[in-house]
LUMVO-120225 format. One record per residue (C-alpha): residue number from 1; residue in one letter; x negated, y, z negated. Coordinates in Angstrom, 3 decimals, decimal comma. Layout:
N
NUM  A  X  Y  Z;
...
This chain:
142
1  M  -127,203  53,793  -56,652;
2  P  -123,449  53,363  -57,121;
3  S  -124,155  51,897  -60,536;
4  E  -126,559  54,832  -61,442;
5  Q  -123,779  57,167  -60,287;
6  L  -121,211  55,445  -62,459;
7  D  -123,588  55,624  -65,556;
8  L  -124,066  59,410  -64,973;
9  D  -120,345  59,906  -64,693;
10  Q  -119,591  57,947  -67,715;
11  M  -122,355  59,982  -69,621;
12  T  -120,917  63,318  -68,258;
13  G  -117,396  62,340  -69,285;
14  L  -118,587  61,156  -72,789;
15  S  -120,526  64,459  -73,356;
16  L  -117,429  66,399  -72,233;
17  R  -115,292  64,536  -74,628;
18  L  -117,774  64,961  -77,437;
19  R  -117,945  68,727  -76,834;
20  V  -114,111  69,024  -76,877;
21  L  -113,911  66,965  -80,090;
22  L  -116,518  69,119  -81,689;
23  A  -114,904  72,370  -80,606;
24  G  -111,503  71,120  -81,948;
25  A  -113,215  70,247  -85,321;
26  L  -114,822  73,652  -85,523;
27  L  -111,458  75,223  -84,767;
28  L  -109,792  73,323  -87,480;
29  V  -112,480  74,244  -89,986;
30  A  -111,942  77,934  -88,893;
31  A  -108,212  77,737  -89,326;
32  I  -108,470  76,127  -92,816;
33  S  -111,006  78,827  -93,899;
34  A  -108,784  81,622  -92,672;
35  A  -105,587  80,094  -94,336;
36  R  -107,349  79,883  -97,659;
37  P  -110,620  81,843  -98,069;
38  S  -112,843  81,100  -100,973;
39  G  -112,234  83,756  -103,710;
40  A  -108,836  84,601  -102,139;
41  E  -107,719  86,058  -105,557;
42  L  -110,545  88,493  -105,499;
43  D  -109,685  89,664  -101,950;
44  L  -106,269  90,702  -102,652;
45  Q  -105,200  94,233  -101,990;
46  A  -103,102  96,296  -104,434;
47  E  -99,997  96,098  -102,107;
48  Q  -100,387  92,231  -102,081;
49  R  -100,769  92,246  -105,808;
50  F  -97,594  94,339  -106,100;
51  Q  -95,711  91,934  -103,908;
52  L  -96,838  89,035  -106,035;
53  A  -95,489  90,848  -109,120;
54  L  -92,139  91,065  -107,453;
55  E  -92,233  87,377  -106,689;
56  A  -93,144  86,613  -110,124;
57  Q  -90,353  88,764  -111,460;
58  A  -87,904  86,937  -109,238;
59  A  -89,206  83,645  -110,519;
60  R  -88,817  84,959  -113,963;
61  D  -92,570  84,533  -114,581;
62  Y  -93,036  87,688  -116,621;
63  R  -96,532  86,977  -117,863;
64  A  -97,707  86,627  -114,153;
65  M  -95,642  89,646  -113,198;
66  L  -97,279  91,752  -115,915;
67  D  -100,711  90,663  -114,886;
68  H  -100,231  91,366  -111,149;
69  L  -98,706  94,771  -111,976;
70  R  -101,548  95,758  -114,161;
71  Q  -104,135  94,731  -111,487;
72  A  -102,353  96,701  -108,800;
73  A  -101,652  99,695  -111,082;
74  V  -105,405  99,880  -112,025;
75  E  -106,230  99,922  -108,194;
76  G  -103,988  102,985  -107,942;
77  H  -100,917  101,587  -106,389;
78  A  -98,101  104,134  -107,314;
79  E  -95,087  101,672  -107,131;
80  A  -96,976  99,315  -109,485;
81  Q  -97,754  102,099  -111,882;
82  E  -94,247  103,148  -111,848;
83  M  -92,881  99,600  -112,248;
84  L  -95,433  98,813  -114,952;
85  G  -94,245  101,900  -116,875;
86  M  -90,587  100,695  -116,560;
87  V  -91,554  97,238  -117,623;
88  L  -93,462  98,480  -120,691;
89  M  -90,484  100,786  -121,687;
90  T  -87,895  98,077  -121,683;
91  G  -90,132  95,234  -122,924;
92  P  -88,347  92,324  -124,561;
93  A  -84,969  93,862  -123,829;
94  L  -85,254  92,619  -120,235;
95  Y  -88,394  90,418  -120,186;
96  G  -88,185  88,385  -123,361;
97  T  -91,170  87,795  -125,516;
98  A  -93,421  87,871  -122,592;
99  V  -93,596  91,631  -122,503;
100  K  -94,108  93,911  -125,552;
101  A  -92,455  97,417  -125,241;
102  D  -95,178  100,040  -125,408;
103  R  -94,024  103,503  -124,813;
104  C  -97,381  105,096  -125,060;
105  E  -98,778  102,920  -122,403;
106  A  -95,707  103,118  -120,384;
107  G  -96,046  107,017  -120,449;
108  E  -99,710  106,759  -119,187;
109  W  -98,680  104,638  -116,174;
110  M  -95,691  106,918  -115,455;
111  R  -98,175  109,971  -115,421;
112  R  -100,409  108,338  -113,007;
113  A  -97,515  107,445  -110,729;
114  A  -96,119  111,003  -111,143;
115  V  -99,457  112,470  -110,169;
116  Q  -99,099  110,513  -106,837;
117  G  -95,699  111,992  -106,295;
118  S  -93,272  109,537  -107,644;
119  E  -90,031  111,397  -108,592;
120  T  -88,766  108,310  -110,671;
121  A  -91,885  108,491  -112,763;
122  K  -91,325  112,158  -113,254;
123  V  -87,793  111,588  -114,592;
124  Q  -88,895  108,740  -116,753;
125  L  -91,742  110,897  -118,233;
126  T  -89,043  113,419  -119,164;
127  F  -87,101  110,676  -120,876;
128  L  -90,115  109,443  -122,700;
129  N  -91,199  112,934  -123,893;
130  R  -87,567  113,307  -125,297;
131  L  -88,007  109,955  -127,239;
132  R  -91,344  111,158  -128,632;
133  T  -89,759  114,297  -129,898;
134  A  -87,029  112,389  -131,716;
135  P  -87,483  111,454  -135,333;
136  G  -90,160  108,974  -135,709;
137  G  -91,126  109,150  -132,035;
138  K  -93,691  112,051  -132,330;
139  L  -96,312  109,939  -133,973;
140  A  -95,882  106,877  -131,663;
141  C  -98,673  107,862  -129,261;
142  G  -100,978  109,732  -131,655;
C-alpha cells in the first residue's frame, strides 16, 4: 500500500502543478489581450484620440495630429474641434506643408466648439468673421 499511496500523492501533485501552470497561462493570455485588444484603434474614445493628437503635435508628426484631431472632432470632442479650427487657421505658418490653411473649415469647427460652450472658439469666430468681411475674404467660404 505505501507504493500505491506514493503514486496517488505523485499524481495529485502533478495534477495540482498542471492546474497552476494552466491558470498561469490563461492569466498571461488575458493580460496580453487586455494590454493590446484586437481592433484597438477602433475602440478609442474621442478624449483618447485628442490626447494622441497632442502627443503627435509634440512629436511634430502633424499629419497624425490632424488625423486624430479630425476623428475626435467628428465624435464631438469640443477641445479637438477648437484645436482643429486653430490648426486649420494657421496651417503652414505653424505646421509646414503637412497642414493646409482652410479658413472655411476652421470656421465650421469653431462654430461646433462654440455651440458646446468654448469661449476661445467664440473669440476665434469673431476673428474669422472679420477676415471674411475684409477685401477678398467675403467670397472665401461661398
